[in-house]
N, C-alpha and C positions, 0 to 999 in steps of 0.2 A: 504494500500500500504506500502511496506517496504521503509526504508530510501535509500536503494540502487536503487530501482525502481524510487523514486523521483529524486535522483541524476542523473540518466541516462536520465530522461525525464523532467528535470527541466524547459526547455523552453516551455513545453506544458501546464504548470500549473501556476496559480496565487497561491502563497503560503501565507496562513494567519497564523501568529503566534498568538495564543490566550492566551499566558502567560501574566503575569503582567509585567509592565515596569521594575521593579528591576531585573526580571529574565533574561532580555535581555542582561545584562552585560556579561554573559558567552558566548554570541554570538547567532546568528540566521541564518537561511538559507539566503544566499545572495539574495537580492531583495524582501524579504518577507514583506508583509503588517503586521503591528502590530495592531490588534484589540483585546483587552482583552476579554475574554469569557463573562464577565458581560456587555459588550457593543455591542455584536454582533447583538442582536435583534434591538437595536436602530440605528445601523449603516448599516443594511442590504441593505438599499436603495442605498448605495454607490457602491454596487456590481452588476456586469453585468451577467445576467443569461445565456448569450451566451458563457461564459468562463468556463474553467475547474479549479476547486479549489482543493488544497491539504491543509488540516488543520493540524497544528502541535502544540504541547505543550511540556511539559517536558518529560512526560512518555507515552502519548497516551490516557489518561483517559478523560481529559477535551476536547481534540480535538475530541474524539469519540462522546461526547455529542453534541458538536457544529456541527460536520459533520452530525449527525442524524437529528438535527433540520433543518439545511440548506437543506438537501435532501427533507425533508417534505415540504419545501418552493419552491421546484422545481429546485434547483441548482444541477449541475453535480459536485459532491464532493467526495473526498477520505480522509479517516483518515490516518495519517502517524503513523503506529504502532511502538511503542517504543519511539517516539518523539525525542526531541533534545538529550536525553541521548544516544540513539543509533546513531544518526547523528554524535555527537561528538566522540563517541566510534569508529565509522567507519572512522574517520579523514576526513570527507567531509569538504569542505570549509565553513567558517563562516564569518559573517559580524558582526561587533560590533558597537553599536551606539556611 
């Protein structure tokens, strides 16, 4: 999914930011859950399979890996192509910790 599609449909998704904590200083999608990529498998039980998820990282690579794994686990999941780099470039709103 593109950053514009996510922005237009943000209310339909639970956004998971899989970047490391230090990367969040630049901002994240408002309301996003922060679950670093390395913790997703151990924290997957926190997630509801009845929800739709959008996975984001800095560029879209880590989120693509996480989205692929979550899809194999039965989640309805989308990778945000271009990640926070494109989100910030599009001047969509951000939340800072």
